[in-house]
C-alpha beads as a LAMMPS data file, in Angstrom:
LAMMPS data file: protein, C-alpha beads

54 atoms
53 bonds

1 atom types
1 bond types

-500.0 500.0 xlo xhi
-500.0 500.0 ylo yhi
-500.0 500.0 zlo zhi

Masses

1 110.0

Atoms # bond

1 1 1 0.000 0.000 0.000
2 1 1 1.781 3.154 -1.142
3 1 1 -1.046 5.682 -0.967
4 1 1 -1.403 7.372 2.435
5 1 1 -5.222 7.358 2.411
6 1 1 -5.433 7.737 6.198
7 1 1 -2.811 10.480 6.531
8 1 1 -3.752 12.819 9.373
9 1 1 -6.269 10.371 10.834
10 1 1 -6.137 8.474 14.125
11 1 1 -7.280 4.884 14.573
12 1 1 -8.045 3.152 17.866
13 1 1 -7.684 -0.602 17.477
14 1 1 -8.985 -2.814 20.275
15 1 1 -7.705 -6.339 20.961
16 1 1 -4.585 -5.431 18.976
17 1 1 -1.917 -7.254 20.940
18 1 1 -1.910 -10.157 18.450
19 1 1 -3.736 -11.824 15.584
20 1 1 -6.310 -9.958 13.535
21 1 1 -6.214 -6.847 15.738
22 1 1 -2.439 -6.535 15.329
23 1 1 -2.752 -6.987 11.564
24 1 1 -5.440 -4.293 11.388
25 1 1 -3.241 -1.910 13.417
26 1 1 -0.309 -2.529 11.045
27 1 1 -2.492 -1.885 7.984
28 1 1 -3.863 1.373 9.425
29 1 1 -0.311 2.525 10.225
30 1 1 0.853 1.583 6.719
31 1 1 -2.009 3.645 5.286
32 1 1 -0.767 6.711 7.181
33 1 1 -2.878 6.728 10.347
34 1 1 -1.576 7.335 13.844
35 1 1 -2.617 4.173 15.682
36 1 1 -3.504 3.763 19.356
37 1 1 -3.456 0.120 20.393
38 1 1 -5.727 -1.214 23.119
39 1 1 -5.177 -4.823 24.175
40 1 1 -8.234 -6.792 25.241
41 1 1 -8.929 -5.998 28.887
42 1 1 -6.208 -3.402 29.422
43 1 1 -5.064 0.195 28.992
44 1 1 -3.551 1.508 25.719
45 1 1 -0.034 0.209 25.215
46 1 1 1.194 2.385 22.344
47 1 1 0.498 5.280 20.049
48 1 1 2.183 4.777 16.699
49 1 1 2.917 7.821 14.512
50 1 1 1.948 7.540 10.854
51 1 1 4.550 5.714 8.817
52 1 1 5.891 3.592 11.667
53 1 1 5.177 -0.089 12.091
54 1 1 3.613 -1.747 15.097

Bonds

1 1 1 2
2 1 2 3
3 1 3 4
4 1 4 5
5 1 5 6
6 1 6 7
7 1 7 8
8 1 8 9
9 1 9 10
10 1 10 11
11 1 11 12
12 1 12 13
13 1 13 14
14 1 14 15
15 1 15 16
16 1 16 17
17 1 17 18
18 1 18 19
19 1 19 20
20 1 20 21
21 1 21 22
22 1 22 23
23 1 23 24
24 1 24 25
25 1 25 26
26 1 26 27
27 1 27 28
28 1 28 29
29 1 29 30
30 1 30 31
31 1 31 32
32 1 32 33
33 1 33 34
34 1 34 35
35 1 35 36
36 1 36 37
37 1 37 38
38 1 38 39
39 1 39 40
40 1 40 41
41 1 41 42
42 1 42 43
43 1 43 44
44 1 44 45
45 1 45 46
46 1 46 47
47 1 47 48
48 1 48 49
49 1 49 50
50 1 50 51
51 1 51 52
52 1 52 53
53 1 53 54
């Protein structure tokens, strides 16, 4: 994905510590979004600036 279609946007991904949630978080970040990751049952563990990988 080379187009930054989510540039300037923020995504909150729940249950993102592994599996599908982690994959979704990586895709949002690759599309240009800043990503906040929320593991199932816990507080946010990271905010990822656009262009960085989870």
